[in-house]
N, C-alpha and C positions, 0 to 999 in steps of 0.2 A: 281126891284129897288135895288141899292147897299146897303150893310149893313151900319148901322148908323156910325160905326167906319170909314168907307171909306169916309163918307160925313163930317167928322170932329168931331164926338162925341168922348168922352173919350174912351180909349180902354177897352174892357171887361177884366175880370181877365185872367191871362195867363193860358193856358191849356197845361200841359206837357204829359198827357196821357188820353185815353178815355176808356170807357167800355160801349158797347151797349148790354144790356141784350137780350138774345134770338138769337144773331148772333155770329157764331163762328169766332174767330180771324183768318184771313188768313195769315197775316204777320204783323210785326211791324218793320218799317224801321227807319232810323235816324230821320226822321221828321214825316212820315205818319203812322197812324194806319189803317190797311186794313181789312175789314170784308167780309166774303163769303156770296154771295147771289145766289149761284148756278152758272148760266152762266153769272152772273154779279158780280161786286165788289162794296162795299162802301168804298171810299177813304176819310179818314178824315185827314186834314192837321192840326196837332197840332201846338203849339207855340214853340216846341223844335227848337233849333238852332244848326246846325253843322258847325263848322269852322275848317279848316284843317283836315276834316274827323273825328272830335271828337265832340260829343254832349255836349253842355254846360249844366251846372247844372240848370241854370235859364232860364225859358221860356221868350220869347219876346211877351208881350201882343198884340193881334191883328194880329200877323204875319201870322198865319194860314189862317185867313180871306183874307189877301192880296194874299197869294199863291193860294188859291182856286179861288178867283175872277179873278185874272189875267190869270190863266190857262184857265178858262172858256172863257174869252175874246179872248185869242190867239187861242184856239181850233176853235172858230168861224171864226176868221180872216184867219186862215191857212188851213181850210178844203178843199180849192180848190187846195192846193199843195199836201196834203196827207191826207187820212182819219184818224180819231183819235178815241179814245175809249169813248169819252164823250157821255153820254145819257141825264142826267138831274141833276140839283141841287135842284129840288123839292123833298123834303124828305117825303112828305105826305104818300107815299106808305109804308114807313118803319113800320108804326104802325101795318099793317096787317102781315108783315114778322117778326117783333120782338114784339110780343104782350105785353111783359112786359116793353117796353120802355115807359118812362113817358114824359109828355109835357115838363117838365124841362130839361130832357136829350135831347129832340129834339131841344129845344132852344139853348142848348150848341153847338149842331152840326150845327145849322143854320148859313149859310155863310161860313162854313169851310169844307163842305163835298159835295161830288158829287157821283152819281151812274154811273158806267162805264161798258163797255163791258170787259169780261175776255179774255185775250189773252196770248199767250206763249211769255214771255219776252225774248228779245235778251240781253244777259248779257254783254253788251258793252255800255259805255258812249260815245255818239257821239258828240264830241266837235268841234265847229267851232270857229276859232279865226280870227277876222278882224283887231285886233290891238295887239301890243306886250306888254303883261302884265302878271303878275303872274308867274307861273312856266315856261311859254314860254320865258319871258324876262330873267329869271334867267339862263336858258339854253343858250340862245343866247349870253348873256354877257360873258359866259365862252368859247363858241365854235363857235359862229356864226351860229349855227343850232337851229331850233325850232322844236322839236319832229319829227325829220327826214327830215325837210325841210331846205335846204341851203338858207339862206336869204341874201339879199344884205348887204355889209358892211356899217357901219356908222349909223345904226339905233339906236335910243335912246328909253328909257322906254316910253311906250304909243304911239310909232310911229304907224301910219297906215301902214298895210302891203300892198305890191303891189296888192295882191288879197287875199280874205279869204282862209284859209287853214283848212283842215279836220284833226284833231289830236285825234284819239280815245284813250280811256283809259279803263282799267278794271273796273268792278263795284264791289266794296267790300261792303259786308253787315256790316262788322266791319273793322276798320283800314283804311289804306290809299288806294285810287284808284291809279293805276300806269299807266303812259303814255305808249302806245305801238305803234308800227309802223303799217301801213296798211297791210304789209306782215304778221305781227304777228296776226292781226285781221283776215286776211284771213285764217290763220291756225286754228283759233278758230271757225269761223262761216261760212267759205267758201268764195271763190272769188266773186261769183255772188251776194251774200247778202252784202258783203263788198262794192261792186261797187254801189249797189242800195242805201244803207244807206248813203254813201258819197254823192251821187247825191241829195237825198232827203234832207239831212242835210244842204247842201250848198244852196239849193233852199229855204228852210225854213228860213235860216239866212238872205238871200238876201231880201226876202219879209218882214221880221220883221225889218231889218235894215232900209229899206225905210220908213216903217211906223214910226219908232222911229225918224228918221231924220226929218220927217215932223212935229214932236212934239218937236223938239229942243233937242233930246237925241241921243247920240252915243251908239249903241249896240256894245260894244268892243268885247265880246265873249259870247258864250252860250253853253249849252249842252242839247242834246235831248236823250230820251230813246224811243225805239221802241219795238213793239211786232208783232207776227204773228197771224192773225185771218183769217180763211178760205183761207189759203195759200197766203194771201196778207199782206204787211207791213202796220202797222198803228202806229201813234204817241200815246204814252201812258205816264203815270205818270204825270208830270207837264210840262209846256211849258213857257219859256221866263219869268221867275219870278226873283226876286232879289236873290233867293237861287241858281238859275242855270245860272245866267247871270251877266255880268258887264254892268251897265247903267251909262253913264257919261253925265253931262250937256254940251251940245255942245258949249254954250257961255262962258264956263270956260275952254275949252280944250286947254292945252299948252303942247306939247310933251316935254319930257325930265325929267319926274318925275311921281309920282303917281298922279292920278286924283281924284277930289271929285266925289262921286258916290251916287247912290240911291240903294245901295245893302249892303250886309254884310261886305263889305270891311272896314267899320267903326269899326266893331268888330275885324276883322283880325288885323287892325292897332293897336288897343288897346292891343290885346293879344301879338303882337310882341313887344310892348313897355315894357311889363313885363319881357321879356327874356324867356318866355315859350318855351319849346322845341317841341311843337306840339304833345306831347304824353300825354295820360291820366295820372292823372286827370288834367282837365283844371283849370286855375285860376278862381276866383270868379269875376263875372261881376258886377261893381258898378251900383247903381241905375241910375246914369246919363247916363251911356253907354246903359243900357237897354231902358230907355225912348227915347234917341236920335235914337237908332236903330229902335224902333217901329215907330217913326216919319218918318224916312227915307224909311221904307217899305211902309207906307201909301202914302208918296210923290211919290214913284215909281208908284203906282197904279193911283194916281190922274194925274200925268204927261202923262202916257201912255194911260189910258182908262177912266179917271174920268168923262168926259163930254158926254160919249156915253152910259152909263149904268144907 
């Protein structure tokens, strides 16, 4: 059953970091705290929010629950396209692996954590764009090119592209991810793996976009991460969440400007209104922006998966 927050209850207190006694910390990303379980990992989605690759000081209450629950939903939906690392969101086994973890700590993790297979991460963000937005629109407006793709003239902000395009980027643990060409990606990970990840990314986007379209949502763009397990490619990290995707309401779609969205674009727009230069430290987020963002994340879950879980 979905977490109470996803069903309309008040959000729990914001969690900006976690500590699981008895489990070694494997890594701490911009949003996730990851713990080592041997051949598996415990992924905890905190309520930290990263915008323009900078982590905000204020958590967004309930955000991690949305990320975790939507990822679990999409892992199930897309497992026929490519295998993924998801094993379970049932954390009952943790008590035997981390004997000092309390029921209170387990309750904090409930809804925001999953146990996954451990894989060798491919250090590339695999971005697929179906619409012209964000940095792609910025580049096209200057040069008519979007991350190496020559696009038709006359497109406007939020235009639907003739076909989805694969635009990889580097994966930065800190600082800004950088768009790269497929040739540059090939130099980093090899031509065969580049072709495989492009094909899988485009098929994942296509499958997800059809699902979203049926729910009255446009999947404008998204990014995937992959790992290698037993010499095979698997989908890892998160999948098709408001952190990694732009979701637009189809009934309000009007090309020629920014679109209303069910993602962190609301925060990006606020931050840009302050004149911030996208470098640390970030501005303080007002309570109204925090509350509205939490609601947009919850709405994303409810619109995409709410009546099926």
